[in-house]
C-alpha positions in Angstrom: 0.0 0.0 0.0 2.8 2.4 0.8 4.3 1.8 -2.7 1.1 3.2 -4.2 1.5 6.3 -2.0 5.1 6.8 -3.1 4.2 6.4 -6.7 1.2 8.8 -6.5 2.7 11.4 -4.1 6.4 10.9 -4.4 6.9 14.3 -6.2 4.4 16.1 -3.9 5.7 19.4 -2.6 4.1 18.8 0.8 7.0 18.4 3.3 4.9 16.1 5.6 4.3 13.7 2.7 8.0 13.7 1.8 9.0 13.2 5.4 6.7 10.1 5.7 8.0 8.7 2.5 11.6 9.1 3.6 10.8 7.7 7.0 9.2 4.6 5.6 12.0 3.9 3.1 14.6 4.5 5.7 13.0 2.2 8.2 12.7 -0.5 5.5 16.3 -0.1 4.4 17.6 -0.1 7.9 15.7 -3.3 8.7 17.1 -5.0 5.6 20.6 -3.8 6.5 20.4 -5.1 10.1 19.2 -8.5 9.0 21.8 -8.7 6.3 24.6 -7.7 8.7 23.5 -10.4 11.1 23.4 -13.0 8.2 26.9 -12.0 7.2 28.2 -12.2 10.8 26.5 -15.6 11.2 28.1 -16.9 7.9 24.7 -17.4 6.2 25.6 -15.1 3.3 28.9 -13.9 1.9 30.5 -10.6 2.7 28.9 -7.8 0.6 28.0 -4.1 0.5 25.3 -4.0 3.2 23.9 -0.6 2.2 23.8 -1.4 -1.5 22.2 -4.7 -0.9 19.6 -3.2 1.5 18.7 -0.7 -1.2 18.5 -3.5 -3.7 16.1 -5.4 -1.4 13.9 -2.3 -0.9 13.7 -2.0 -4.7 12.8 -5.6 -5.1 10.1 -5.5 -2.5 8.6 -2.3 -3.8 8.9 -3.7 -7.4 7.1 -6.9 -6.4 4.3 -4.8 -5.0 3.9 -3.0 -8.3 4.1 -6.4 -10.2 1.4 -7.8 -7.9 -0.9 -4.9 -8.7 -0.2 -5.3 -12.4 -1.4 -8.9 -12.4 1.7 -11.0 -11.7 0.8 -14.5 -10.4 1.9 -15.9 -7.1 4.2 -18.2 -9.0 5.8 -15.2 -10.8 6.2 -13.3 -7.6 7.8 -16.3 -5.9 10.2 -16.5 -8.8 11.2 -12.9 -8.3 11.6 -13.5 -4.6 13.7 -16.6 -5.2 16.0 -14.8 -7.7 16.3 -11.8 -5.3 17.3 -14.0 -2.4 19.7 -16.0 -4.6 21.4 -12.8 -5.5 21.9 -12.0 -1.9 23.1 -15.5 -1.1 25.6 -15.2 -4.0 26.9 -12.0 -2.6 25.4 -9.6 -5.1 
């Protein structure tokens, strides 16, 4: 749902809207970065650029939301998720 808001209002001049968009994206990216740093420390995934990969995961998640809205099947979305996670497991 938030992806729709970003798409619709992302260029809005309202500073409150912009602040909420930045807050949401920052929280999402930080969550991915923290999980990835833990996975690297635990040896579950290879060493990689945590920030770049966190942004990549944000992009993938938000892109999947758009694909879902545009009619992608569950099977197609699972394929996107598998490929995304494989990329992380391969180290980028």
